[in-house]
Jmol script that loads the backbone (N, CA, C; Angstrom):
load data "model"
ATOM      1  N   MET A   1     -10.195 327.661  76.445  1.00  0.00           N
ATOM      2  CA  MET A   1      -9.630 327.199  77.684  1.00  0.00           C
ATOM      3  C   MET A   1     -10.670 326.340  78.414  1.00  0.00           C
ATOM      4  N   LYS A   2     -10.216 325.248  78.949  1.00  0.00           N
ATOM      5  CA  LYS A   2     -11.138 324.367  79.665  1.00  0.00           C
ATOM      6  C   LYS A   2     -11.503 324.967  81.022  1.00  0.00           C
ATOM      7  N   LYS A   3     -12.654 324.540  81.530  1.00  0.00           N
ATOM      8  CA  LYS A   3     -13.041 324.989  82.869  1.00  0.00           C
ATOM      9  C   LYS A   3     -12.170 324.329  83.921  1.00  0.00           C
ATOM     10  N   GLU A   4     -11.797 323.070  83.691  1.00  0.00           N
ATOM     11  CA  GLU A   4     -10.965 322.334  84.650  1.00  0.00           C
ATOM     12  C   GLU A   4      -9.883 321.567  83.896  1.00  0.00           C
ATOM     13  N   TYR A   5      -8.752 321.401  84.526  1.00  0.00           N
ATOM     14  CA  TYR A   5      -7.653 320.620  83.966  1.00  0.00           C
ATOM     15  C   TYR A   5      -7.315 319.484  84.916  1.00  0.00           C
ATOM     16  N   ASP A   6      -6.921 318.354  84.355  1.00  0.00           N
ATOM     17  CA  ASP A   6      -6.578 317.181  85.156  1.00  0.00           C
ATOM     18  C   ASP A   6      -5.071 317.155  85.401  1.00  0.00           C
ATOM     19  N   PHE A   7      -4.655 317.385  86.624  1.00  0.00           N
ATOM     20  CA  PHE A   7      -3.235 317.383  86.994  1.00  0.00           C
ATOM     21  C   PHE A   7      -2.858 316.117  87.767  1.00  0.00           C
ATOM     22  N   THR A   8      -3.578 315.037  87.563  1.00  0.00           N
ATOM     23  CA  THR A   8      -3.342 313.799  88.306  1.00  0.00           C
ATOM     24  C   THR A   8      -1.925 313.272  88.113  1.00  0.00           C
ATOM     25  N   ASN A   9      -1.437 313.292  86.902  1.00  0.00           N
ATOM     26  CA  ASN A   9      -0.089 312.770  86.606  1.00  0.00           C
ATOM     27  C   ASN A   9       0.968 313.873  86.505  1.00  0.00           C
ATOM     28  N   ALA A  10       0.637 315.043  86.971  1.00  0.00           N
ATOM     29  CA  ALA A  10       1.580 316.168  86.878  1.00  0.00           C
ATOM     30  C   ALA A  10       2.759 315.963  87.823  1.00  0.00           C
ATOM     31  N   GLU A  11       3.891 316.523  87.441  1.00  0.00           N
ATOM     32  CA  GLU A  11       5.110 316.437  88.261  1.00  0.00           C
ATOM     33  C   GLU A  11       5.519 317.856  88.647  1.00  0.00           C
ATOM     34  N   GLN A  12       5.437 318.154  89.920  1.00  0.00           N
ATOM     35  CA  GLN A  12       5.759 319.494  90.396  1.00  0.00           C
ATOM     36  C   GLN A  12       7.247 319.767  90.274  1.00  0.00           C
ATOM     37  N   GLY A  13       7.591 320.933  89.730  1.00  0.00           N
ATOM     38  CA  GLY A  13       8.984 321.347  89.631  1.00  0.00           C
ATOM     39  C   GLY A  13       9.760 320.699  88.508  1.00  0.00           C
ATOM     40  N   LYS A  14       9.083 320.085  87.556  1.00  0.00           N
ATOM     41  CA  LYS A  14       9.753 319.357  86.476  1.00  0.00           C
ATOM     42  C   LYS A  14      10.690 320.262  85.670  1.00  0.00           C
ATOM     43  N   PHE A  15      10.301 321.477  85.426  1.00  0.00           N
ATOM     44  CA  PHE A  15      11.098 322.391  84.605  1.00  0.00           C
ATOM     45  C   PHE A  15      11.790 323.471  85.431  1.00  0.00           C
ATOM     46  N   TYR A  16      11.812 323.321  86.741  1.00  0.00           N
ATOM     47  CA  TYR A  16      12.446 324.310  87.617  1.00  0.00           C
ATOM     48  C   TYR A  16      13.965 324.204  87.542  1.00  0.00           C
ATOM     49  N   THR A  17      14.627 325.341  87.423  1.00  0.00           N
ATOM     50  CA  THR A  17      16.086 325.414  87.459  1.00  0.00           C
ATOM     51  C   THR A  17      16.473 326.461  88.491  1.00  0.00           C
ATOM     52  N   PRO A  18      17.276 326.082  89.501  1.00  0.00           N
ATOM     53  CA  PRO A  18      17.702 327.075  90.490  1.00  0.00           C
ATOM     54  C   PRO A  18      18.483 328.202  89.812  1.00  0.00           C
ATOM     55  N   ILE A  19      18.314 329.405  90.302  1.00  0.00           N
ATOM     56  CA  ILE A  19      18.944 330.570  89.685  1.00  0.00           C
ATOM     57  C   ILE A  19      20.469 330.464  89.647  1.00  0.00           C
ATOM     58  N   GLU A  20      21.053 329.736  90.584  1.00  0.00           N
ATOM     59  CA  GLU A  20      22.507 329.584  90.620  1.00  0.00           C
ATOM     60  C   GLU A  20      23.021 328.778  89.426  1.00  0.00           C
ATOM     61  N   GLU A  21      22.164 327.969  88.818  1.00  0.00           N
ATOM     62  CA  GLU A  21      22.575 327.115  87.706  1.00  0.00           C
ATOM     63  C   GLU A  21      22.287 327.724  86.338  1.00  0.00           C
ATOM     64  N   ILE A  22      21.655 328.879  86.311  1.00  0.00           N
ATOM     65  CA  ILE A  22      21.303 329.514  85.044  1.00  0.00           C
ATOM     66  C   ILE A  22      22.520 330.271  84.510  1.00  0.00           C
ATOM     67  N   GLU A  23      22.876 329.982  83.269  1.00  0.00           N
ATOM     68  CA  GLU A  23      23.973 330.696  82.613  1.00  0.00           C
ATOM     69  C   GLU A  23      23.427 331.999  82.038  1.00  0.00           C
ATOM     70  N   ILE A  24      23.973 333.114  82.501  1.00  0.00           N
ATOM     71  CA  ILE A  24      23.502 334.416  82.057  1.00  0.00           C
ATOM     72  C   ILE A  24      24.409 334.904  80.931  1.00  0.00           C
ATOM     73  N   PRO A  25      23.839 335.246  79.775  1.00  0.00           N
ATOM     74  CA  PRO A  25      24.687 335.766  78.703  1.00  0.00           C
ATOM     75  C   PRO A  25      25.184 337.161  79.053  1.00  0.00           C
ATOM     76  N   ILE A  26      26.433 337.412  78.767  1.00  0.00           N
ATOM     77  CA  ILE A  26      27.016 338.733  78.998  1.00  0.00           C
ATOM     78  C   ILE A  26      27.518 339.244  77.655  1.00  0.00           C
ATOM     79  N   TYR A  27      27.090 340.427  77.287  1.00  0.00           N
ATOM     80  CA  TYR A  27      27.433 340.987  75.994  1.00  0.00           C
ATOM     81  C   TYR A  27      28.498 342.059  76.159  1.00  0.00           C
ATOM     82  N   LEU A  28      29.594 341.907  75.420  1.00  0.00           N
ATOM     83  CA  LEU A  28      30.683 342.875  75.460  1.00  0.00           C
ATOM     84  C   LEU A  28      30.457 343.942  74.402  1.00  0.00           C
ATOM     85  N   ASP A  29      30.931 345.151  74.679  1.00  0.00           N
ATOM     86  CA  ASP A  29      30.920 346.178  73.648  1.00  0.00           C
ATOM     87  C   ASP A  29      31.822 345.718  72.508  1.00  0.00           C
ATOM     88  N   ASN A  30      31.505 346.139  71.292  1.00  0.00           N
ATOM     89  CA  ASN A  30      32.270 345.687  70.130  1.00  0.00           C
ATOM     90  C   ASN A  30      33.747 346.035  70.217  1.00  0.00           C
ATOM     91  N   ASP A  31      34.072 347.235  70.704  1.00  0.00           N
ATOM     92  CA  ASP A  31      35.481 347.617  70.779  1.00  0.00           C
ATOM     93  C   ASP A  31      36.247 346.758  71.780  1.00  0.00           C
ATOM     94  N   ILE A  32      35.615 346.410  72.890  1.00  0.00           N
ATOM     95  CA  ILE A  32      36.248 345.534  73.885  1.00  0.00           C
ATOM     96  C   ILE A  32      36.432 344.135  73.315  1.00  0.00           C
ATOM     97  N   LYS A  33      35.380 343.617  72.698  1.00  0.00           N
ATOM     98  CA  LYS A  33      35.437 342.277  72.123  1.00  0.00           C
ATOM     99  C   LYS A  33      36.512 342.197  71.040  1.00  0.00           C
ATOM    100  N   ASN A  34      36.569 343.198  70.171  1.00  0.00           N
ATOM    101  CA  ASN A  34      37.572 343.195  69.102  1.00  0.00           C
ATOM    102  C   ASN A  34      38.988 343.271  69.657  1.00  0.00           C
ATOM    103  N   TYR A  35      39.182 344.092  70.689  1.00  0.00           N
ATOM    104  CA  TYR A  35      40.502 344.197  71.309  1.00  0.00           C
ATOM    105  C   TYR A  35      40.931 342.849  71.891  1.00  0.00           C
ATOM    106  N   LEU A  36      40.038 342.214  72.637  1.00  0.00           N
ATOM    107  CA  LEU A  36      40.367 340.929  73.256  1.00  0.00           C
ATOM    108  C   LEU A  36      40.597 339.843  72.209  1.00  0.00           C
ATOM    109  N   LEU A  37      39.771 339.819  71.176  1.00  0.00           N
ATOM    110  CA  LEU A  37      39.955 338.829  70.115  1.00  0.00           C
ATOM    111  C   LEU A  37      41.274 339.044  69.384  1.00  0.00           C
ATOM    112  N   GLN A  38      41.647 340.299  69.191  1.00  0.00           N
ATOM    113  CA  GLN A  38      42.933 340.597  68.540  1.00  0.00           C
ATOM    114  C   GLN A  38      44.081 340.111  69.418  1.00  0.00           C
ATOM    115  N   ASN A  39      43.962 340.310  70.727  1.00  0.00           N
ATOM    116  CA  ASN A  39      44.980 339.823  71.664  1.00  0.00           C
ATOM    117  C   ASN A  39      45.097 338.308  71.612  1.00  0.00           C
ATOM    118  N   ILE A  40      43.967 337.619  71.513  1.00  0.00           N
ATOM    119  CA  ILE A  40      43.976 336.165  71.447  1.00  0.00           C
ATOM    120  C   ILE A  40      44.694 335.690  70.189  1.00  0.00           C
ATOM    121  N   LYS A  41      44.429 336.353  69.071  1.00  0.00           N
ATOM    122  CA  LYS A  41      45.043 335.963  67.801  1.00  0.00           C
ATOM    123  C   LYS A  41      46.561 336.126  67.820  1.00  0.00           C
ATOM    124  N   GLU A  42      47.065 337.103  68.583  1.00  0.00           N
ATOM    125  CA  GLU A  42      48.498 337.376  68.630  1.00  0.00           C
ATOM    126  C   GLU A  42      49.257 336.406  69.528  1.00  0.00           C
ATOM    127  N   LYS A  43      48.562 335.717  70.406  1.00  0.00           N
ATOM    128  CA  LYS A  43      49.205 334.780  71.331  1.00  0.00           C
ATOM    129  C   LYS A  43      49.480 333.458  70.635  1.00  0.00           C
ATOM    130  N   THR A  44      50.533 332.783  71.091  1.00  0.00           N
ATOM    131  CA  THR A  44      50.869 331.484  70.512  1.00  0.00           C
ATOM    132  C   THR A  44      50.012 330.377  71.099  1.00  0.00           C
ATOM    133  N   GLN A  45      49.557 330.541  72.344  1.00  0.00           N
ATOM    134  CA  GLN A  45      48.702 329.534  72.969  1.00  0.00           C
ATOM    135  C   GLN A  45      47.243 329.775  72.591  1.00  0.00           C
ATOM    136  N   ASP A  46      46.457 328.714  72.636  1.00  0.00           N
ATOM    137  CA  ASP A  46      45.025 328.850  72.378  1.00  0.00           C
ATOM    138  C   ASP A  46      44.304 329.304  73.640  1.00  0.00           C
ATOM    139  N   PHE A  47      43.580 330.399  73.526  1.00  0.00           N
ATOM    140  CA  PHE A  47      42.758 330.913  74.613  1.00  0.00           C
ATOM    141  C   PHE A  47      41.379 331.179  74.050  1.00  0.00           C
ATOM    142  N   SER A  48      40.389 331.055  74.892  1.00  0.00           N
ATOM    143  CA  SER A  48      39.038 331.419  74.464  1.00  0.00           C
ATOM    144  C   SER A  48      38.718 332.802  75.028  1.00  0.00           C
ATOM    145  N   LEU A  49      37.779 333.442  74.412  1.00  0.00           N
ATOM    146  CA  LEU A  49      37.343 334.750  74.893  1.00  0.00           C
ATOM    147  C   LEU A  49      36.815 334.620  76.314  1.00  0.00           C
ATOM    148  N   ASN A  50      36.131 333.535  76.598  1.00  0.00           N
ATOM    149  CA  ASN A  50      35.598 333.268  77.933  1.00  0.00           C
ATOM    150  C   ASN A  50      36.722 333.218  78.970  1.00  0.00           C
ATOM    151  N   GLU A  51      37.803 332.505  78.649  1.00  0.00           N
ATOM    152  CA  GLU A  51      38.937 332.393  79.586  1.00  0.00           C
ATOM    153  C   GLU A  51      39.587 333.746  79.828  1.00  0.00           C
ATOM    154  N   ILE A  52      39.753 334.532  78.780  1.00  0.00           N
ATOM    155  CA  ILE A  52      40.382 335.850  78.904  1.00  0.00           C
ATOM    156  C   ILE A  52      39.534 336.772  79.781  1.00  0.00           C
ATOM    157  N   VAL A  53      38.247 336.837  79.509  1.00  0.00           N
ATOM    158  CA  VAL A  53      37.360 337.732  80.275  1.00  0.00           C
ATOM    159  C   VAL A  53      37.304 337.299  81.733  1.00  0.00           C
ATOM    160  N   ASN A  54      37.182 335.995  81.993  1.00  0.00           N
ATOM    161  CA  ASN A  54      37.158 335.521  83.373  1.00  0.00           C
ATOM    162  C   ASN A  54      38.469 335.815  84.091  1.00  0.00           C
ATOM    163  N   SER A  55      39.578 335.657  83.406  1.00  0.00           N
ATOM    164  CA  SER A  55      40.879 335.946  84.000  1.00  0.00           C
ATOM    165  C   SER A  55      40.999 337.429  84.360  1.00  0.00           C
ATOM    166  N   LEU A  56      40.570 338.296  83.452  1.00  0.00           N
ATOM    167  CA  LEU A  56      40.612 339.735  83.723  1.00  0.00           C
ATOM    168  C   LEU A  56      39.715 340.110  84.904  1.00  0.00           C
ATOM    169  N   LEU A  57      38.531 339.528  84.966  1.00  0.00           N
ATOM    170  CA  LEU A  57      37.617 339.823  86.071  1.00  0.00           C
ATOM    171  C   LEU A  57      38.161 339.324  87.404  1.00  0.00           C
ATOM    172  N   LYS A  58      38.785 338.154  87.403  1.00  0.00           N
ATOM    173  CA  LYS A  58      39.377 337.629  88.637  1.00  0.00           C
ATOM    174  C   LYS A  58      40.492 338.538  89.130  1.00  0.00           C
ATOM    175  N   LYS A  59      41.333 339.020  88.208  1.00  0.00           N
ATOM    176  CA  LYS A  59      42.411 339.943  88.589  1.00  0.00           C
ATOM    177  C   LYS A  59      41.829 341.252  89.123  1.00  0.00           C
ATOM    178  N   ASP A  60      40.776 341.735  88.492  1.00  0.00           N
ATOM    179  CA  ASP A  60      40.146 342.970  88.944  1.00  0.00           C
ATOM    180  C   ASP A  60      39.576 342.810  90.355  1.00  0.00           C
ATOM    181  N   ILE A  61      38.952 341.671  90.635  1.00  0.00           N
ATOM    182  CA  ILE A  61      38.428 341.394  91.976  1.00  0.00           C
ATOM    183  C   ILE A  61      39.566 341.333  92.986  1.00  0.00           C
ATOM    184  N   GLU A  62      40.642 340.664  92.601  1.00  0.00           N
ATOM    185  CA  GLU A  62      41.811 340.554  93.483  1.00  0.00           C
ATOM    186  C   GLU A  62      42.390 341.922  93.806  1.00  0.00           C
ATOM    187  N   ILE A  63      42.508 342.784  92.824  1.00  0.00           N
ATOM    188  CA  ILE A  63      43.050 344.140  93.022  1.00  0.00           C
ATOM    189  C   ILE A  63      42.116 344.944  93.928  1.00  0.00           C
ATOM    190  N   SER A  64      40.807 344.879  93.674  1.00  0.00           N
ATOM    191  CA  SER A  64      39.868 345.671  94.493  1.00  0.00           C
ATOM    192  C   SER A  64      39.842 345.172  95.941  1.00  0.00           C
ATOM    193  N   GLN A  65      40.025 343.867  96.155  1.00  0.00           N
ATOM    194  CA  GLN A  65      40.071 343.359  97.517  1.00  0.00           C
ATOM    195  C   GLN A  65      41.332 343.844  98.230  1.00  0.00           C
ATOM    196  N   LYS A  66      42.456 343.873  97.537  1.00  0.00           N
ATOM    197  CA  LYS A  66      43.703 344.360  98.144  1.00  0.00           C
ATOM    198  C   LYS A  66      43.595 345.837  98.484  1.00  0.00           C
ATOM    199  N   LEU A  67      42.936 346.616  97.604  1.00  0.00           N
ATOM    200  CA  LEU A  67      42.769 348.046  97.869  1.00  0.00           C
ATOM    201  C   LEU A  67      41.825 348.284  99.049  1.00  0.00           C
ATOM    202  N   ALA A  68      40.820 347.446  99.197  1.00  0.00           N
ATOM    203  CA  ALA A  68      39.855 347.595 100.285  1.00  0.00           C
ATOM    204  C   ALA A  68      40.504 347.288 101.635  1.00  0.00           C
ATOM    205  N   ILE A  69      41.431 346.332 101.647  1.00  0.00           N
ATOM    206  CA  ILE A  69      42.107 345.944 102.893  1.00  0.00           C
ATOM    207  C   ILE A  69      43.163 346.990 103.253  1.00  0.00           C
ATOM    208  N   GLY A  70      43.947 347.385 102.288  1.00  0.00           N
ATOM    209  CA  GLY A  70      45.079 348.286 102.524  1.00  0.00           C
ATOM    210  C   GLY A  70      44.672 349.673 102.673  1.00  0.00           C
TER     211      GLY A  70
END
end "model"
wireframe off; spacefill off
backbone 0.3
color backbone group
């Protein structure tokens, strides 16, 4: 390791990514993933696993908000 480093041409924040923009991987249990994938295969329309999981989570949020109000 050098005693000193030259940062004359350095660019501050070059590799910084705000936490809001970071895609976080979410891992499903195998039984849940298999169930959802089987459901997708049975449908006539094309759906992605991502769309199905997001749709289920949105409905769950909607239900919990209605229960909290009522």
